[in-house]
N, C-alpha and C positions, 0 to 999 in steps of 0.2 A: 065237395066230396061229402058222401054220407057217413053217418056215424058208423055205420056197420064197415065200410071201407077202411075208415080211419083206424078202427080198432083191430082189424084183420091181423096186419103184420105185427104190432107189438104184441098183441095177445098170443099168437102163435109161437113167437119168439119166448115170450113167459112159460108158456105151455111145454116147450122142449126144456128150457131150463129147469122148471119143476120136476118134469120126467127123470132128466138126467141127475138131478140132484138127488131126488128120491131113489133111484136106483143105486146110484152109488153108496148112498147112506145105508141102504139095505145090504149091499155088498159087505161094507164095512163091519156092520153089526153082527152078521152071521159069519163072516170069514175071520175077522180079526181077534176079537175078543180081548180081554184085559191083558192075556198073557202072550199074543202073538204080534208081532210087528214085521213088517215085510221092507227090506232096504230095497229101493228102486234103483237110484244112481246118485251120485256125489253124496249131498246130505239128505236127500229126499228120501223120506220113508213113510210108508202108510202105518199109523199108529191110532188106534181107537181112543176117542176122549168124548165127554160129554161136556156142554157148555150151557149153563142156565143164565149167561149174561149176552153181551152183544157179541159183535163179530170179533175175532181174533181175542176172545177172551176177556173183553172189558166189560165192567159193571155186573159183577158176579152177583146173583141174588135179587136181581132186577128183572128176572124172566117176565112177570106179568104184565109189568109196566112197559116192557119191550115190546111184547106181543101186541098191547093194545096200540102202542105208537105206529108198530108195523102195519097193523090193520087201517090206521088212518092214513097212513101213506100209501098204502095199496089203492084204498079207495079214491083219495085225491089224485093220483097218477092216472087211474082210470077215467075219473071224470075229466081230467084235462086231455086225455088222449086225441080228442078230436080237434085241438087246437095246433097239434104236431104236423110239421109238414117236411122237414128234412130226414134223409135216410139216417143220418148221424142219430138225431134225436128219436127217431122211432125205434132204432135197435137200441139206445140206451134205455129208454122206457122200458120196452120189453124186458131186458137184463135185469132191471131195476126191480120190477114187479114180480119176474120169475123167482129171482133171488130172496126178496122179502117174503114172498107167498112160501118158498121152500123151507125157509127157518121156521116161518108161522106154523107150517104143519107139523114139524118136530115139536113146536110147544104145545100144540094141541093134541098131539096123540101119542107121544113118547114120553109120558110122565104118568106117575101112579099117585101122584099127590093132589090132584084135582085140576079143573080146566085151566088152562095156560101156564101149567106149573111143570111142563116137559122140558128136558134137556135138548138143546140141539146136537146132533152127532157131528163130530169132528173128527177127520182122519188125515189129512194131507199136512205132514209135520217136516219141514225142514230142518228142525232141531236148533235153529238160531231165530226163528220166526214164530209167531204164535200160530199154533195149530189151527187149522181151518177147513173149509169145506166148499164144495161147487157153488153153492148159493151166496157164501162169503164173496168168491171170485166175483160172481155175475153181479153183485150189488156194487162193487168197487169199480168194475170195469164200467158199469152202464151209468153210474155217478160221474165218472171221469168224461165219458162219452157226452153226456148232458152238459157238464161244465165247458168242455171243449167247444161243442156246439154255440153255446151261449157266447162265447169269446169270439168265435168265427163269425156268427151272426151279426155281433156288435161291431167288428171291423168291417163287414161288408156293408152295413148300414151307413157307417162313417164314409166310406168310400164311395158308396152310392151318392150320398149327401155332397161329397166334395166334387165328385164327376157330373152331379146333375144340380149345379146351385140355382137353376131356374126357379125351380119350386119355392126357394126361400126368398129370391129375389122378386118373384110374382107377388109374394105376401108383403114384402117390403116396399115394393113399387106401387102396391095397391094403398099402402099407408099414405106415400108420399103423393100420390095423384090426389087421393081425398084431401090431403093438407092444402094443394095448390087449387083445386076447386072452393075450399073455404075462403082462401086468399082472395080469389077472383070474386067471390060473392061479397065478402066484405068491402073489396074497392068499388064495387057497383053501388053499395049504400053509402059509400062514404066513410064508413066505419072500419078502422083497422084494428084486427086482432091476429098479433102474432103468438100463437099458443105458448 
């Protein structure tokens, strides 16, 4: 698989996440303001908030550090894309990259205090859970898919190893046959060497 083909699906997913995230944040900033809330259903409401910490309002005040870490994570994920083979990991990588990039864009362009000092726009508020945005959802769903893929891949590898033990027995029989050859050679010379 060429590098371009390996990148096509996850980068496309990431770009869709970024576009949807930024469009919804633009809507929130222009439509909600600090004095307007929209009740949607149950406890869900759209309520404008700004977050200079991590997802779900954690680590307030560490925006520049979080932005640097997010940049490193995005670069690492882009570099490792060529190793992804399963559909689940491809989707997970795309969601994770798109979500991290969506919030990084806010940190870069939504602040007046300098580079990487912008605040992330949050607007999805259940009132009993920290306020969040589309990028936060993409990050969490993407991370969940990558973890689930890792667990399922490990199970499949163990099942393959259990169902096809001939690979393991080939290696062990190779060791046993070399020991037998050593014993035969030793008996022909009259020297016995039991390792």
